[in-house]
N, C-alpha and C positions, 0 to 999 in steps of 0.2 A: 791461713794461717799468715802472721806477719812476714816480710819478705827482706830480707838483708841485702840484698841485690836492688831494692826499690830506692829511689831519688825522691827528694822534693826540695821547697826551696825555703822549707819552715826550717827556724834556728834550731828545733827541737830534734833532728837529723842527727846522725853519729859524728859531725865532725866536731863537735865538743866533747871528747873523751870522757867517757863514763868512769867512776871509780869503784871497786867492788872490796867490799872485807870478805875476808874467807873464813867460813866457820871451821871449825874443829869436825874432823870427818866423822861421819854419822850423826852429827846435829843438826836437821832442820824438820820443816814441817812434814804431816805425813797424808798424803793423799787429798794435796789442795792445790796442784797442777795445774792452775786455772787457766795459763797460758799456752796450754798444748805441750806436747813431748814429741820428742825427733828421734831417729836413730842418726846418728852423725858416724859416717864411714868411709873410707877412703879406695879407690878402685885401685884394683893389683892386676898384676897381668896374666892370662891365664896359661896354667900350666898343665901337668898331666895329673897332680894330684887333686884338681879342685872338679866339684861335682857340675859345675854348670859351665857351659859353653859362651856364655854372655851373662853380662851384667854382674860379676863376682867381685864384693867388697868385702873388706876386713873391718868391723867396727874400730872407731879410733879410740885412744885412752890417753891417760895423761895429761901434761900439758895441750898436745893437740886437738883432743877432746874436750879440755876446758876454752881453747881458744876459738874454737868453731862455736862453741853454745852461746858462749859470751856475744859472738860477734851478731847472732840473732837477738839476743836481746839488747845488745847495744843500739839496734837499729830501731826498737821499738820504743817510742818513750814512757809507754806505761808501765814495761817491765820494772819489776822492781828486783828481782832475784831469779837465777836458776841454779839449776843441780844436774850434776854430770856423775851420770852411775859407772860403777866398776864392773867387766867384764864377767866376775863371777856371779853376777846377777841374771845372767842372759838365761841360765837352764829353768830358774822361777819361772822368770816370763816367759818363755815359749809353752811350758805347762799351762800356766792357767792363762795367759792369754793368747797365744799362739802368734804371739810376734815381739819384736826387743825393742826399746828404746833406752838410750842412755843421755839424754837430755831434755830436761824441761822447763819449763818457765811458769813464772807467778807474776800477776800483775795488779795483785793484791795483798795490802799488808795482814796478817793475822795474829791472830790474840797469841798469849805465849802458849795456850794451852791446846794449840793445834802443832805445837811442837813434840819430837821426840829426840832423847840423847843416847844413842846407841851405848855413848862412852861411860855413862853416868849411870851404874847400875849396882847396890849392893848387893843386889840377889840375881836369880838365873834370871836372863834377859829374856823381856816379853817376844811375842812376835813381829809387835811393830818395831821391835831394836833390832831382832834378827833382818827385816827388810830393811831399814835405814843405815845401818852400818855399811853398807854400800854405796852409799850418797855422800856427796859433797856439796854443802850448800855456798855460793855467792851473792851475797846482796847489795845493794847498788846504794853507793851512799849518797845523799841528799847532798846537792853542791849546786852549782852554775847551772848547769843542763833542765834540771828539777824545775829548777826557780824560773826559767823560760818555759819549760814544757807550762807550766803551772797556770801561766797567764795566756794561754793558746786553747783556741776551739780545737775539740777531736772529736768531734761530732760524725765527721768524714773517716772513718778508718783507714788505715793502710794501705797501701798495695797487700794482695795477697798470693799465696801460690803454694804447691805442694811440693816444692825445693827449694833451700836455702844452702847456697854451696855444698859440703859435703855434707849436709844434712836433709835428711828427707821427713816430711811431717808423716807421722802415726796416728798420733791422740789429738782431735781437734781443741780447740779453746771451750771454757765453756765458764757458765756465772753462777756461783753456790748461792743458794738463798741463805736468810741466818738460819734457818730451821735445819739446812746442810749441813751450815757449818757446827750447828749445835750438836746434832746426831754423829757427824764426823769424832767431835771431840768427845765423845762418851763414849764412843769405838775405842779412840785411842785411851781411855780409862779403864776401860775395860780388858787392856792390854791387846787388843786386833785378833778376839777369838778366830779361829779359820775350822771353816768346813771340810777341809779337803787336808788329810793325814800327808800324803804325797807333797803336796803344796808347801806347808810348814817346815816338812825333812826337807825340800831343796831351801828355803828360807834359812832353816837353821845351819845348813852346810855352807852357804852364801857366806851367812855371818862370820865362820869359823875363818874363810878363806881372804875374805875382805879384810878382819882385823888382823890375818896376818901382813898383808899387805900394809896396811897402815902402821903395825911395830915393826915392819922392814924399814917404810920410808923414816919413821923418827929416828932410826940409826942411821939414817945417809945412806940405805940402799937401795936400788931400783929393783922390784920383784912384783912384778906380774903372775897372781895365780889364777890359772885360767883353769875353769870348769870343767869337770871329764865330762866324756860322753856327751856334747855340747855339740852346737856347728865348728865350722873351723872358715866359713867364709859367708855370709851373705849377700843376699839379692835384694838391692834396693831399689824401688820402684816408687812414681809420685805419691801412690795413695797407701802404700804398705809395704813394712820390713818383712819377707820370707825367708825363713830359716835353711840352709841349705848344709846338710850333713854330708859330711867328707866319707 
């Protein structure tokens, strides 16, 4: 994974600050996190209420999460966008994948068909919309840094590592073929049908919680809707984020 802590003499380093455009909450690509995904969390002091004696962390949220995820994208000139996930999405992720991520990167610009808009539905939301409602996308603006980078040879990848600041790598980078992209878009057009009723129910529940957060924020309130019966703290290691339930 690209490391935000790595340094280079290249003018493509983060010395030229990148600018990002924030898309409306719940509007992003679906299933195209080709730059890999991370769990961004902060360490907390051990207390009598924790279930683990060491390595306990709590996932970042809000501005802290966005800044940490942005730092990873900033450090990689090939990163074109990053998305951050709300806490309410954790339960469905744990049920489906056995781990949690809240920061994902993209290195390729995808066609409009790859996008899902959870806030634009004249009928009952699809399962795709249930899932993306909990994610917020930031797209890198084209500018001086990208123009500089476009003229340089990136055949040698940046330094890699399992951990970037407060963020630990969970899902590796991947390159999607044109056929895979077409199949993913077809799946989106079909409404992202699920073969797991429990997973679908957890996504629908997270959709309601995240939608409530977004509405509260639009009114100037600061509200974080925590999912029920999920974890309170998360153990973070170099390869994986494992849930620790209180």
